[in-house]
N, C-alpha and C positions, 0 to 999 in steps of 0.2 A: 547565515548570509544567503544560502540557497533559498530558504523559505521566505525570507524578506524580498528577495529578487523576484520570485514566482508571485508573492503577494501583489507587488508593485506592478508586474506585467499583467496579472488578472484584473487589477483595478483599471489600468489603462485600456486593456481590450474590452472590458465591461463598459467604459464610457464611450468608447468609439462604436462598438459593436451591439452591446447590450445583451441581456439574456445569458449571462455566464453564471449566474447564481440560480440554483433550482433547490426547491424543498418540496418534499412529499414523500408518498409511500415508495414510488420508483423515480428517483431522480438521478439523471445522468448529465453532468455539466462541469465546467471548470472547478467550481465551488459547489459540491453536492451534499445535501443533507436530507436524510431519510431512513426509512427501514432498509431500502435496498439503494445504497448510494455508489455511484461510479463516477470518478473525476480525479483531477490532480490532487485536490483537497477534498477528502470524502469522509463523512462522519454519519454512522448509522449503524444499525443492528448487523447488517452484512454490508460491508463497505469494501472497496477497492479502489486504490489510487496510490500515488507517490507517498503522500501523506495521508494515512488513514487512521480512523479511530472507530471502534466499536466492539461488539462481542466477538463477532468473526470479522476479522480485518486482514487485508492482504495488500502490500505494498513494501516500498523499499524501508519507510520509517512507518511503522504500525504500532498501534497502541490497543489492546484488548485482552480479553481473557484467552481466546483462541486466535492467535495472530501469526501470520507467516511473514517474516521480513526477508527480502531477497538475500541480505548479508548473511542472516542467520541460516537460511537454507543453504547458501553457497558454502559456508564454513562447515556445516554438518556434512554435505555431500563430500567435500574434499577430504575431511576427516575420515569418512566411511571408506572412501576409495583407497586411502593411504593404508588402513588397517586391514582391509578386506583380505589382500592376498597372504597376510601374516596368519590369519585365522585358519586358512586351509592348508598352509605349509606345516603345521604342528600335527595335523591329522593323517598325513601321508607317510 
């Protein structure tokens, strides 16, 4: 539902203001596609956005070989902090 809502908002804003879609080697826009893409929807080799896809992708919902999702990163950090004191308690 969030993706559909953002898509509709993006289409409306593009109709009113124009220039929300960009494609190229370095593309930075609402919908970005290129080797280095940054935007809400980003697709490229190195992409960063809420919805991103690429080899190296960073975002909340990211798809790629090396991707960093904020949810996955947050879960990892919380789990690490929870187990960290227990690791040193056994050594003392």
